[in-house]
C-alpha positions, 0 to 999 in steps of 0.5 A, a space after each residue: 801679082 794681086 795689084 794686077 786688078 781690083 776686081 775680075 767679074 765673071 758669068 752671064 754675057 750676051 748681046 742685046 738687040 734693041 730696035 727702036 720701036 719709038 714709031 709704034 704708037 701707044 695702042 692695045 698690045 694685041 693689036 701691035 702684034 699680029 699674024 701676018 702684020 707689018 709693023 714699021 721700025 726703026 734701026 737697031 742698036 746692039 749693045 753688049 748686056 749680063 753681069 760682065 759687061 754692065 757691071 764690069 764696064 761700069 766699075 771699069 768706068 769707075 775707075 777700077 781695074 777690071 777683068 771680064 771673064 764671060 763665054 761666047 761663041 766664035 760667031 757674028 753676035 761673040 765677034 760683036 761684043 769683044 768690039 764693044 767691050 774692046 771700045 771701052 778700053 784696049 785688052 778689057 776684051 782679053 780674058 772673053 773666052 770664045 768657043 766654036 762648039 757654041 753659039 753667043 747668047 743674045 737677048 732681043 729687048 721689045 719695047 714699044 712706048 707705053 709698054 713694059 719691055 719683053 725680053 727673048 732671051 737665048 742663053 747659048 754660050 752662057 749654059 756651058 760656063 764650068 768651073 774650068 773657065 776660071 783658071 787660078 792664073 787668073 783668079 790670083 791677079 785680082 783682090 775680088 771675084 763678081 760673079 752673076 746671074 747664075 740662074 740663067 746659066 745651065 752649069 751653074 744650077 745642075 746638080 744642087 749649084 756644084 760647078 757654083 759652089 766649086 768656083 766660089 770655095 775655090 776662090 775664097 782659098 786663093 784668097 780673093 773677097 767674093 761677090 755673088 748677083 742673081 737674076 730673076 728666071 723664068 718660072 717655067 724654065 730649069 733654071 726657075 725650078 731648080 731648089 735655090 734655096 739649096 743652092 744658096 745655103 751651099 754655096 753661103 759659106 763661101 759667098 763674101 757679099 751677095 746682092 741680089 734683087 728682092 724679087 729674086 730673094 723672094 723667089 729663091 727663099 720665100 716662094 709663098 710670098 714672092 707669088 702673093 705679092 707679084 699678083 699686083 705689080 710693084 713687088 718692092 713698094 710692098 716690102 716691110 722693113 722686117 721682112 728685110 731683116 728676115 731675110 737679110 738675117 737667114 742670108 746671113 746664118 747661112 755665112 753670107 758677110 754682107 747682103 745688098 737687097 736692090 729695091 728698086 726706085 726705094 733703094 738699096 738696103 744694106 745688112 752685114 754680119 760681126 766684125 769676125 765675119 767681116 775680117 774673113 771677107 778676102 784681100 778686099 774685105 774692108 780697110 776699116 772692120 769696125 766701119 762695116 761690121 753689124 749694120 743694117 743701112 737703107 738708102 733711098 735713091 737720088 733725085 733724077 729724071 728717069 730715061 731708061 732702067 737698063 743695067 741699073 741694078 748691075 751700076 747700083 752692085 758696081 758703086 757698092 763694090 768700087 766703095 769696098 774696093 776704095 776702102 770707104 765706110 759701110 755708109 759711104 759705100 751705100 751712098 756710092 752704089 745708089 748714086 752710081 745707079 742714079 747716073 745709069 738711069 739718066 741715059 737710055 742705055 747701061 752705060 752712057 750715063 756712068 760718071 767717073 768715081 770722083 765725079 760721081 762723088 762730087 754730086 754727092 757731096 754738093 747736096 744731090 737730094 734725094 728720093 723721099 723714102 718712109 720706113 715706119 718700122 719701129 727701131 728704124 731712124 733716119 740719119 740727116 747727115 748721111 741721109 741714110 736710114 739706119 735699123 735696130 739690127 745694126 750696131 
């Protein structure tokens, strides 16, 4: 039965509502939105958002057999999500869960020219997602479960993440590989105030792959460092290689087998555990454990003209997981990850820029240039063949 699909992507899903604000002049923010004022805007664009859509549909476009599990309401927004998801392939929306007792989650994205985006998010049906929404009959058909965005899914973080830990433990018992992604919560929200370090400690032994952004990692494990670094814009630019090693050490000690930190325009950092750890990763474990064990790698991004960054991190993780599922080495999967992320930002939305796996890797093989990345830290060296930095914590 497990051959029925490569990966099940579950967790947060919403409808993104994007009004066209390109006609608004570039003026000061305070003068844009005044009580009682009327602003002329363009048409609205609807797109499914969240990990189920962004990572799941990217994996589908890359060629992986994918099942999508997210909770929606039996309402117009939920039906719009189903329609859009189904447009990417017949049957892709079959496992979406419609509950007439809840409303579909949505995000209004306010993005005037020259001003950083603001998100107005309603978690809706995501708050009621529970371990019961992932049945064994579905899980037994997959090799890997990728679960995303528990900080904006209430039942995943209450009671010290008991439901999240239950999902991951059960998935491991069924023999699948587990992968977990995060999102940065509103610090004033309930999800932003829980003890994430305690939740990660409980979830770590059942998490094979953990792929948060560096901001999310610091928020959850080093809150004081996060607060210090966010006083000035551009947190990833001030992240040092030794700090990445320290954080990945901490996560490996919790039981995680593969750690990936999304670093924005500075690329993707990857750290892996021992060969014995890698061999315990379940049905989607690396085909050659030695090609993944005891690695510390940092890949720069590929050079592209950026049209938008919506879903770039999710696309990057889809590339990494696709490489793992295809049996390539850690270095090749890392290159695929940043390549898929680069394709993503060449389009304004989350999915239009994504190419098939073979097309993506042909761009890499043709000598696609990378962005400059300099690492001035002891023990790091640049491998000119793979175009990847290798750290001292690697084998």
